[in-house]
N, C-alpha and C positions, 0 to 999 in steps of 0.2 A: 741578480746574477744566478743562472741555473747551474746545477751540478753536472759535471761531464763524466762522472764515474758511477760505477755500480749498474745494476739491472742486467738484463739478458742481452747476449750478443749473438749475431747470426754465425752459425757454424760451431758454436761452442758446445761443450759437453761430450759425453761418451758417444762414440759412433755406434750405429746399429750393427749387430752381428748377424750375418746371413744364417738362415735356419739350418743349413747343412753343417755349420761349424758349432752350433750351440751344443752344450753338454748338459746332461741331467745327472743328478746324483742318485744313487742306489745303494742300498745296504745289503750286504751278503754275509752269510756265516760260512767261513772256510776253515779247513784244517790247517795246522802249522805246515804240513807238507805242501798243501795247495799254495799257501802264502810264499813259501821258499821257491816253488816252481815259478810263480808269477814274477818274483824278484830276480830270478835268474835271466830274465829278458832285459834288454837294454831299455833304460828309462830314468827319468829324473826322480820318479817316485813310483809307488805301486800302480796308480791309475795310468801313468804314462807307460809302464811296463806292460800292463794289461792290454792297452791299446796296441802296443808293438806286437804282443803275442797274437792278438786278433788279426792284425794286418798280415802277419806271417802265415797264419792259418788260411786266410783268404787267398793269398798268393799260391800256396801249396795246393789248395783245393782246386784252383783254376788249372794248375798244371796237371793234376790228376785227370780232371775232366777232359782236358785237351788230349792227353795221352790215351785215354780210353776210347776217343772218337776215331782214332786211327785204325 
């Protein structure tokens, strides 16, 4: 009688993350003032706060570029 458990299963395991959503780790040296500034942005942790800060900057930069075109 053969075993019916164990082994690989179709569709099991971690799903692949699209390239545009993958994150890379980096190390930075920042002052306490820089860290406090990053933490002042909304986020679960410093990395999330930094991403929020970058997105805010990108939106502001687009608005500046659009307003200078007029």
